[in-house]
Steps between C-alpha positions, in 0.01 A plus 500: 500500500570697182290483187700352213479620141662264251574632150452252216651620174733420217840668498520845338136565592520789746540324835792730588277803448215351703731393782655846516166681509364274774823533694444875524173449692501515878458158653610311189824304497663321208703182540587511129511162327490255790569218251855635472577498873695172506708612203588820682599308812720262297620760245356296215283582200355844418638777718868506411466855365433630850708240686188313615443772759178633646381828350635673812848408361574254782550126483168330576621358831634843603192697397313680778179313411604177329777448754248500785268271304792262440596491866144405590413234242827401325430589138752248364271215602187630325391477136358799316525381140271250332723349232310380197502519122124513450408752231200340334431293189555585135311774321190306394478265799263568794665652805259409782613137528864609499438737791310237697783251441762755608310583819463131586865427423628793706243492780730374777800713404276798432341493844836450668644805321185697584522414872869590514433825314220591739725444800751742349236754401344492847835564664591770247169669575561482874849648471413768244159592638343498152128423490513400130791300359567493126665190351583552131620143435282489185462120467130413462518150649688627804240771545222243474647283774569804721132591473388143570718489812341817646190607308384744767792745465681429170383701203628475142541779248530374143706754309481470123645667194450455127679202343701704244615748765623221726674315218674814374610599850630151579711483186639848558583418863663163428659558162561874504280543193252322279654241271337315214130483425514129580629579846215744558250240373635253754487753783143599416391136507684428824354805676149410384527143628652602834234762559218265402629251758524771769147616415369147548674468835364833625152394381507242781519775763160638607398837358485658846868421558651633176531829317572537128723790407646607164836669461358760261247611764762508772731717290241734347225515765714447806291665770167338408663160450673512838178618665312204355768264631487659847121466500538131415741456792279696737777756556464877510692738275739729685377850584804638318385342174612210286848472343566682174863396443728203548709576808815351652377318810654421837390139476623151573418313181645193336572496127515767233305749703376850420716645779785502247331760283526875530189713521331496162162576346265215415513457123316239298757296307377452143838453334369189327254693284745626232646152467165329443380784275796417275442122518136453392505118495634480855251766602214296352624186677520690831142622457387147422667370813339773713158409361517121485751360750284509810394263774 
């Protein structure tokens, strides 16, 4: 049975980089964002850009790995996405009760999705031969239930990034550029609340089963950060050394995977700095959120 590493993160936080680096290690296999599997099977939701295909460029059912998995356990009948709108209370309201309520509300559905996901991951591991499977689905509640369903072999990495960097990157990705100051204010607040909620969910996972990782460290101190993660997982670094670049991979991943990138150096993305340097009030608000909006 493969060890499972579930990535909890916000979008635009560096999960693509982390998934790519881990995918270069012998014995590691990435399933991509397992949450998106049903959408890829039905050609619905995110994935239209690449025709909802596996990263090997084949339809999921025709893929050399996913096709075999599908023949064995009929993927259409299994759920891999925990649908919910839980993102936490308002800025000055306590978050702990909201997380407890969300876990109680979603407990049955959450465990059902976790059990279905584990069936798929087990079969993917058997077919691919990977000893560590990486699921970059990101959703904190889904990661929590996956851990609860199999605490002996599921481990969670909590990937974080600064609030202003995430907000700036999200606006640029969605809108093609930063709009009004009001829009940035709203994004900063939304990112802070979403990340506070995710933090509170991850807090309910035991320390021995989770690893905190920051995007800045991953991008600027790549080797030592990866080594620390491997130590946490009980895995050895390859004799050839740890990755130093993002590489196109021969993988079988679901979602917007790193296999679609060309070889490129690892560069810390600090494009948000000039913007916030020129908007002192928003910069001050972002610093306040970083300091005060915590679990």
